[in-house]
Steps between C-alpha positions, in 0.01 A plus 500: 500500500709805407796562730687831507838594644499848647687409818605184680333617823222242473724205406587209726859404587467170310364673188785751511760226537346309209516808277863559595588142413306526173706807406819306574379203295403716202843662505672161508280331235357773274429264210241318710297822524545625144133453411329608824363814330466360149223689321463748785559876511579729792422873496758706690378845610787726608442840656867522602825462305672165535806302401502174700124458538417556134782294352476214750125464447525529122779247457366277777154478342664416169699221665172357632361498146275805541475851360515833683330822390675801654289810570697811596243730657717809460651456153177347370298789647273255683534675836168654600337401173257256661421357841723224634194274529415549134858434394512174696158387376607558142838330538341193658293457185817404314785430744544202732656712776576863583832614645491847656792725596305791641520802726226407746390168646140616455549480123575130529194453718292661226660267246403201714142617540447524123726231358395146418865388492777498765666829591868503604660783695829591332544794742278753673543749781437237769649172376755346264426125527687393186818662630470330839459156343812558290692611809414193704568274202847657497548419868364148448759437229783659697440349844303189405214621722308809608355381831714616793701759306505865607456788256564860604333759279672838531340816361154641430196296603319455169319259268806274473534491878136397534526206261832388647336494843198298387682247285786468748260435786320234295832329425631522856768762432573734793468870410676806639366823349740790552361841401559865588243651735183583311567249223368181658306235311120499506389397849213283376728302271762460773229368732387254233856377451539452875176301511626275222832471680325351800417204276845466341715618795629791292598789726416849374663809652517871416776740600663831411849377596716339232696324775188288563562326166791312658470126438307529173588252226421753230451876474241647265527852356246691294479845347448795732320690225190320378385569145323835488637622835596868465679535835834681445792258495688703761211451744487127429876457545501685833246255641605178330880502465543341847298209356719440197572132438876476457797281574531632854138407578551156349797447732317647801197275457682190378267468200629272226307648209324814385179541298357798310185489285627774263508755351796577725640845559865411538678655797175621649298219663775250415863534401598425142782273612261288707258456208789370290651282773483126554260565788241642260200293389349796314520363147377157605196675651439670165530167317261336745226754433420303185500160669288616792249665269488191281411299810217744575373477143522123508314488831222729380465392136657155468282198441 
């Protein structure tokens, strides 16, 4: 039966832990997985520009023995040319999976409805599951565990926040979401994460006070300006500068490490010196995008 990965919201804690461990295993022993996608092709449909997602999927699929076909909807003038359902139906005639980096989650849902092959969410307006898996793989490597850790996300409640909440809850990682008023995470997704947390003992809390991040093991920063946001920078800075992740906040909270999914706007949501410090796990996160995604591909397409 075809299985898709649009969000981890419907996964079990044991399945999530198994996928995390698979990602770690693939990273440690890549040669053992060099033929997982032998003879298989993956179509990658990108409505948004990308550095990490495109390159990590392309090289990762190659390392698994497969082939990726990259479709740039803007440069290739595919945007608006045909319905999303027709695009997915056509691609599933040839490809063994479809990866979508899209503007709206509804586009992925249309892909799923028409595709005969698995659909993987490489980013949409509601979720970023591949990023979250990479982030928790980074914590797993750094701390030797995820269960019982505390992550404090500081910034705008967005697609990254949502996936961090869901995956963290499944893995037993306590979550503190710190956002300016009016920028909270989606209430339905927060409620889902809290429900999962009742199974795994992961505590989920929301606050507008950065001081409430005290005691976190790791701080997580993300861009204040999402792609396509036309809000003037001066307006954004006025609201968000008190939420900048910097050395003072690291000291105030006692956090040992900092994460950022990139692209990072240095000296806005996070200081440049902190990104480049020994407390930064930012580049390891970027590296782990490939290993996490290869685990997803192996799970969905491996024999």
